[in-house]
C-alpha distance (Angstrom), angle and dihedral (degrees) to the residues before:
residue distance angle dihedral
M1 . . .
I2 3.79 . .
G3 3.81 106.4 .
Q4 3.78 101.7 175.4
L5 3.78 144.1 -1.9
R6 3.77 131.0 -146.9
G7 3.79 118.9 -176.4
K8 3.80 147.2 97.4
L9 3.79 120.3 -44.9
L10 3.79 106.9 -125.7
K11 3.79 103.2 168.8
K12 3.79 139.9 4.9
L13 3.76 122.0 -168.9
P14 3.83 109.9 151.2
P15 2.89 124.6 -77.9
M16 3.86 91.0 9.3
L17 3.80 128.5 73.0
L18 3.80 129.5 -177.1
I19 3.80 114.8 -150.9
D20 3.79 125.7 -173.8
V21 3.81 110.5 -143.8
Q22 3.81 108.3 -178.0
G23 3.78 92.9 -38.1
V24 3.81 97.7 -39.8
G25 3.80 115.9 108.9
Y26 3.80 113.9 -142.7
E27 3.78 119.6 -162.8
V28 3.78 108.1 -146.5
E29 3.81 130.9 -177.2
A30 3.78 114.6 -145.0
P31 3.82 138.0 177.5
M32 3.79 119.5 -111.7
T33 3.79 91.4 -107.2
T34 3.81 86.2 67.8
F35 3.81 92.6 44.3
Y36 3.82 89.8 56.4
M37 3.80 88.2 61.9
L38 3.80 99.6 45.9
P39 3.80 121.9 123.7
E40 3.81 122.9 -133.2
I41 3.78 122.6 -69.5
G42 3.79 109.5 -80.3
E43 3.80 95.1 29.1
E44 3.80 126.5 112.5
I45 3.78 117.9 -90.8
H46 3.80 132.9 -169.9
L47 3.80 121.5 -160.6
Y48 3.79 135.7 175.6
T49 3.79 107.3 -132.1
H50 3.78 142.8 -155.7
L51 3.81 119.8 -158.6
A52 3.80 116.6 -149.3
V53 3.81 114.5 -164.4
R54 3.80 116.5 -156.3
D55 3.78 132.4 170.2
D56 3.77 91.4 -104.9
A57 3.82 102.8 31.7
H58 3.77 149.5 9.5
L59 3.81 107.9 -128.5
L60 3.78 123.4 -163.5
F61 3.82 120.4 -156.4
G62 3.81 122.2 -167.0
F63 3.79 133.2 -156.2
A64 3.79 135.0 -172.9
T65 3.80 93.0 -136.5
E66 3.79 138.0 27.0
N67 3.80 88.0 -121.8
E68 3.80 90.9 60.6
R69 3.79 90.3 50.4
Y70 3.79 90.3 48.3
L71 3.81 91.7 53.7
F72 3.82 91.1 46.6
R73 3.81 90.9 51.8
S74 3.81 90.4 47.6
L75 3.79 91.2 51.1
I76 3.80 96.6 50.4
K77 3.81 88.9 54.5
V78 3.78 89.0 64.7
N79 3.79 112.2 97.4
G80 3.80 109.7 -104.4
I81 3.80 95.9 16.5
G82 3.82 113.0 113.5
A83 3.78 128.5 -175.2
K84 3.82 93.5 -92.6
T85 3.81 93.2 52.2
A86 3.81 90.2 46.0
L87 3.81 89.8 54.2
T88 3.78 90.3 48.7
I89 3.82 91.4 51.8
L90 3.81 91.8 48.7
S91 3.80 90.5 47.0
G92 3.78 97.7 44.6
I93 3.78 104.8 43.0
E94 3.80 132.2 35.8
T95 3.81 118.1 -118.9
A96 3.82 93.9 -111.3
D97 3.81 91.9 49.8
F98 3.77 91.3 47.5
A99 3.80 91.3 50.9
H100 3.83 89.1 48.9
C101 3.83 91.1 52.6
I102 3.79 90.1 51.0
R103 3.79 94.1 48.5
E104 3.80 93.7 45.7
G105 3.81 95.4 40.5
D106 3.82 90.3 -122.8
T107 3.82 100.2 172.8
H108 3.80 91.4 160.7
R109 3.78 94.6 66.1
L110 3.81 93.6 41.7
T111 3.81 91.8 53.5
R112 3.81 89.6 60.0
L113 3.78 87.5 73.9
P114 3.83 114.9 90.9
G115 3.78 112.0 -102.2
V116 3.80 94.5 18.9
G117 3.77 112.2 109.5
K118 3.78 126.8 177.9
K119 3.79 95.1 -89.0
T120 3.82 91.8 47.4
A121 3.81 90.8 48.7
E122 3.79 90.5 51.0
R123 3.81 90.5 48.9
L124 3.80 90.5 49.7
I125 3.79 91.2 53.0
V126 3.80 93.5 49.0
E127 3.79 97.5 43.6
M128 3.82 98.9 37.4
R129 3.82 96.2 48.2
D130 3.76 91.7 78.8
R131 3.77 90.1 53.5
L132 3.82 96.1 51.6
K133 3.79 90.9 97.7
D134 3.79 86.7 61.3
L135 3.81 91.8 42.1
S136 3.80 89.2 56.8
M137 3.80 88.6 72.7
L138 3.77 92.0 56.4
T139 3.76 110.8 107.0
G140 3.78 95.5 -171.9
I141 3.76 122.5 -157.7
N142 3.77 125.3 -75.7
P143 3.82 107.8 -138.2
A144 3.80 88.7 -151.6
D145 3.79 87.3 68.7
K146 3.79 94.2 56.6
K147 3.74 122.0 125.0
S148 3.77 111.3 -89.6
G149 3.73 128.6 -121.4
A150 3.76 137.7 86.4
G151 3.76 117.1 -121.8
T152 3.77 128.4 -133.2
G153 3.77 125.5 -87.0
D154 3.75 132.6 39.6
H155 3.79 106.2 -29.5
I156 3.77 93.1 -166.6
E157 3.80 92.8 53.6
D158 3.79 90.3 45.5
A159 3.78 90.5 51.8
I160 3.79 93.3 48.5
S161 3.81 90.8 49.2
A162 3.80 90.2 50.1
L163 3.81 93.2 53.3
I164 3.78 91.4 47.3
A165 3.83 89.6 51.2
L166 3.79 88.0 52.3
G167 3.79 91.3 56.3
Y168 3.82 105.3 -91.0
K169 3.81 118.4 134.9
A170 3.79 114.0 -108.2
Q171 3.82 93.8 -113.4
E172 3.82 92.2 48.9
A173 3.80 92.4 46.7
S174 3.79 92.1 50.7
R175 3.79 92.5 47.7
Y176 3.81 95.0 49.7
V177 3.80 92.9 45.1
H178 3.78 96.0 48.3
T179 3.81 90.5 47.1
V180 3.79 93.3 59.8
A181 3.80 105.9 24.5
R182 3.78 120.9 115.2
K183 3.80 127.3 -178.3
E184 3.79 95.7 -115.0
M185 3.83 94.6 50.0
S186 3.81 124.8 104.3
S187 3.81 118.9 -129.0
E188 3.82 89.4 -105.8
E189 3.78 91.4 55.0
I190 3.78 91.6 48.5
I191 3.82 91.4 49.3
R192 3.81 92.1 48.9
K193 3.79 93.0 50.9
A194 3.80 93.3 42.9
L195 3.80 91.5 51.8
K196 3.78 90.9 49.0
A197 3.81 90.4 49.1
S198 3.81 91.5 51.6
I199 3.81 92.5 52.7
N200 3.80 95.6 44.0
K201 3.80 97.2 44.3
Protein backbone atom coordinates (compact mmCIF):
# COMPACT_ATOMS: atom_id res chain seq x y z
CA MET A 1 0.00 0.00 0.00
CA ILE A 2 1.31 3.45 -0.93
CA GLY A 3 0.25 5.78 1.88
CA GLN A 4 1.92 9.03 0.86
CA LEU A 5 4.14 10.62 -1.76
CA ARG A 6 6.69 13.38 -1.46
CA GLY A 7 8.40 14.64 -4.60
CA LYS A 8 8.54 17.24 -7.35
CA LEU A 9 5.35 18.31 -9.10
CA LEU A 10 5.92 17.84 -12.84
CA LYS A 11 2.46 18.28 -14.30
CA LYS A 12 -1.05 19.21 -13.21
CA LEU A 13 -4.04 18.76 -15.47
CA PRO A 14 -7.18 18.16 -13.39
CA PRO A 15 -7.85 15.62 -12.16
CA MET A 16 -4.39 14.19 -12.99
CA LEU A 17 -1.03 15.01 -11.40
CA LEU A 18 2.44 13.75 -12.30
CA ILE A 19 4.88 13.60 -9.39
CA ASP A 20 8.57 12.76 -9.64
CA VAL A 21 9.70 10.75 -6.61
CA GLN A 22 13.43 10.07 -6.92
CA GLY A 23 13.20 9.54 -10.66
CA VAL A 24 9.93 7.60 -10.69
CA GLY A 25 6.93 9.44 -12.12
CA TYR A 26 3.68 8.71 -10.32
CA GLU A 27 0.38 9.54 -11.99
CA VAL A 28 -2.08 10.58 -9.29
CA GLU A 29 -5.75 11.54 -9.54
CA ALA A 30 -6.84 14.22 -7.08
CA PRO A 31 -9.99 16.20 -6.23
CA MET A 32 -10.13 19.90 -6.99
CA THR A 33 -9.86 20.73 -3.28
CA THR A 34 -6.33 19.36 -3.48
CA PHE A 35 -5.61 21.19 -6.75
CA TYR A 36 -6.49 24.49 -5.07
CA MET A 37 -3.60 23.91 -2.67
CA LEU A 38 -0.93 22.86 -5.16
CA PRO A 39 2.40 24.66 -5.44
CA GLU A 40 3.92 25.75 -8.74
CA ILE A 41 5.29 23.24 -11.25
CA GLY A 42 8.77 22.13 -10.20
CA GLU A 43 8.16 22.64 -6.48
CA GLU A 44 7.99 19.92 -3.84
CA ILE A 45 4.63 18.39 -3.05
CA HIS A 46 3.40 16.06 -0.34
CA LEU A 47 0.18 14.06 -0.72
CA TYR A 48 -1.63 11.42 1.30
CA THR A 49 -2.59 8.64 -1.06
CA HIS A 50 -5.02 5.80 -1.57
CA LEU A 51 -4.14 2.91 -3.87
CA ALA A 52 -7.02 1.20 -5.66
CA VAL A 53 -6.18 -2.17 -7.20
CA ARG A 54 -8.36 -3.34 -10.07
CA ASP A 55 -8.05 -6.22 -12.49
CA ASP A 56 -6.99 -3.89 -15.28
CA ALA A 57 -5.11 -1.16 -13.40
CA HIS A 58 -3.59 0.14 -10.19
CA LEU A 59 -4.94 3.64 -9.57
CA LEU A 60 -3.38 6.11 -7.16
CA PHE A 61 -5.45 8.91 -5.63
CA GLY A 62 -3.86 11.84 -3.82
CA PHE A 63 -5.15 14.26 -1.18
CA ALA A 64 -3.78 17.38 0.46
CA THR A 65 -4.91 16.28 3.93
CA GLU A 66 -5.59 13.04 5.78
CA ASN A 67 -9.14 14.27 6.37
CA GLU A 68 -9.77 14.47 2.62
CA ARG A 69 -8.49 10.94 2.21
CA TYR A 70 -10.69 9.77 5.10
CA LEU A 71 -13.79 11.23 3.45
CA PHE A 72 -12.82 9.68 0.10
CA ARG A 73 -12.43 6.27 1.73
CA SER A 74 -15.77 6.68 3.50
CA LEU A 75 -17.50 7.58 0.25
CA ILE A 76 -16.21 4.61 -1.74
CA LYS A 77 -17.60 2.29 0.93
CA VAL A 78 -21.10 3.47 0.01
CA ASN A 79 -22.83 1.07 -2.37
CA GLY A 80 -22.84 2.54 -5.88
CA ILE A 81 -20.12 5.13 -5.22
CA GLY A 82 -16.93 4.48 -7.15
CA ALA A 83 -13.65 6.35 -6.98
CA LYS A 84 -14.56 8.71 -9.84
CA THR A 85 -17.86 9.70 -8.24
CA ALA A 86 -16.13 10.17 -4.89
CA LEU A 87 -13.63 12.54 -6.53
CA THR A 88 -16.49 14.44 -8.14
CA ILE A 89 -18.24 14.82 -4.78
CA LEU A 90 -15.06 16.04 -3.09
CA SER A 91 -14.43 18.44 -5.98
CA GLY A 92 -17.93 19.78 -6.31
CA ILE A 93 -19.08 20.37 -2.76
CA GLU A 94 -17.26 21.54 0.36
CA THR A 95 -17.12 19.20 3.35
CA ALA A 96 -19.38 21.37 5.51
CA ASP A 97 -21.98 21.64 2.73
CA PHE A 98 -21.83 17.91 2.13
CA ALA A 99 -22.37 17.21 5.83
CA HIS A 100 -25.31 19.65 5.82
CA CYS A 101 -26.89 17.82 2.85
CA ILE A 102 -26.54 14.51 4.69
CA ARG A 103 -28.03 15.86 7.93
CA GLU A 104 -30.93 17.58 6.16
CA GLY A 105 -31.56 14.77 3.68
CA ASP A 106 -31.06 17.18 0.77
CA THR A 107 -31.13 14.77 -2.16
CA HIS A 108 -31.89 17.58 -4.59
CA ARG A 109 -28.55 19.29 -4.12
CA LEU A 110 -26.61 16.02 -4.15
CA THR A 111 -28.16 14.98 -7.46
CA ARG A 112 -26.68 18.08 -9.11
CA LEU A 113 -23.30 16.36 -8.92
CA PRO A 114 -22.41 14.28 -12.01
CA GLY A 115 -22.89 10.57 -11.41
CA VAL A 116 -25.19 11.06 -8.43
CA GLY A 117 -28.76 10.09 -9.21
CA LYS A 118 -31.69 10.15 -6.81
CA LYS A 119 -31.17 6.59 -5.58
CA THR A 120 -27.45 7.18 -5.06
CA ALA A 121 -28.16 10.42 -3.18
CA GLU A 122 -30.62 8.62 -0.93
CA ARG A 123 -28.07 5.87 -0.31
CA LEU A 124 -25.43 8.48 0.54
CA ILE A 125 -27.72 10.09 3.09
CA VAL A 126 -28.58 6.78 4.76
CA GLU A 127 -25.07 5.34 4.84
CA MET A 128 -23.12 8.53 5.59
CA ARG A 129 -25.35 9.71 8.45
CA ASP A 130 -23.70 7.30 10.84
CA ARG A 131 -20.31 8.71 9.91
CA LEU A 132 -21.20 12.37 10.50
CA LYS A 133 -19.65 12.25 13.96
CA ASP A 134 -16.38 11.44 12.20
CA LEU A 135 -17.04 14.01 9.48
CA SER A 136 -17.35 16.69 12.15
CA MET A 137 -13.59 16.49 12.64
CA LEU A 138 -12.96 17.26 9.01
CA THR A 139 -11.64 20.77 8.59
CA GLY A 140 -11.84 20.77 4.82
CA ILE A 141 -9.78 23.09 2.68
CA ASN A 142 -10.45 26.75 2.19
CA PRO A 143 -9.90 27.55 -1.50
CA ALA A 144 -8.97 31.10 -0.50
CA ASP A 145 -5.83 29.65 1.07
CA LYS A 146 -4.65 27.99 -2.13
CA LYS A 147 -1.25 28.64 -3.56
CA SER A 148 -1.29 31.58 -5.91
CA GLY A 149 -0.35 31.69 -9.52
CA ALA A 150 -1.98 31.06 -12.84
CA GLY A 151 -0.43 28.45 -15.05
CA THR A 152 0.39 28.66 -18.71
CA GLY A 153 -1.97 27.85 -21.54
CA ASP A 154 -5.63 28.51 -22.04
CA HIS A 155 -7.18 28.56 -18.59
CA ILE A 156 -10.71 28.35 -19.95
CA GLU A 157 -9.94 25.25 -22.01
CA ASP A 158 -8.12 23.70 -19.05
CA ALA A 159 -11.13 24.36 -16.83
CA ILE A 160 -13.57 22.87 -19.35
CA SER A 161 -11.39 19.78 -19.72
CA ALA A 162 -11.24 19.40 -15.95
CA LEU A 163 -15.03 19.50 -15.58
CA ILE A 164 -15.45 16.98 -18.39
CA ALA A 165 -12.92 14.69 -16.65
CA LEU A 166 -15.02 14.99 -13.48
CA GLY A 167 -18.10 13.74 -15.33
CA TYR A 168 -19.82 16.86 -16.67
CA LYS A 169 -21.10 16.85 -20.24
CA ALA A 170 -19.06 19.01 -22.61
CA GLN A 171 -21.90 21.48 -23.19
CA GLU A 172 -22.57 21.84 -19.45
CA ALA A 173 -18.87 22.25 -18.67
CA SER A 174 -18.49 24.96 -21.29
CA ARG A 175 -21.57 26.82 -20.07
CA TYR A 176 -20.53 26.82 -16.41
CA VAL A 177 -16.95 27.85 -17.21
CA HIS A 178 -17.87 30.69 -19.54
CA THR A 179 -20.42 31.96 -17.01
CA VAL A 180 -17.81 32.49 -14.29
CA ALA A 181 -14.49 32.93 -16.14
CA ARG A 182 -12.62 36.23 -15.96
CA LYS A 183 -9.38 37.11 -17.72
CA GLU A 184 -7.33 37.51 -14.54
CA MET A 185 -8.44 34.16 -13.05
CA SER A 186 -6.28 31.03 -12.94
CA SER A 187 -7.70 27.75 -14.22
CA GLU A 188 -8.09 26.53 -10.62
CA GLU A 189 -10.14 29.60 -9.72
CA ILE A 190 -12.34 29.14 -12.78
CA ILE A 191 -12.91 25.47 -11.95
CA ARG A 192 -13.78 26.25 -8.33
CA LYS A 193 -16.34 28.88 -9.31
CA ALA A 194 -17.78 26.74 -12.12
CA LEU A 195 -18.24 23.78 -9.76
CA LYS A 196 -19.94 26.02 -7.21
CA ALA A 197 -22.21 27.42 -9.92
CA SER A 198 -23.20 23.94 -11.05
CA ILE A 199 -24.18 22.89 -7.51
CA ASN A 200 -26.05 26.10 -6.68
CA LYS A 201 -27.93 26.40 -9.95
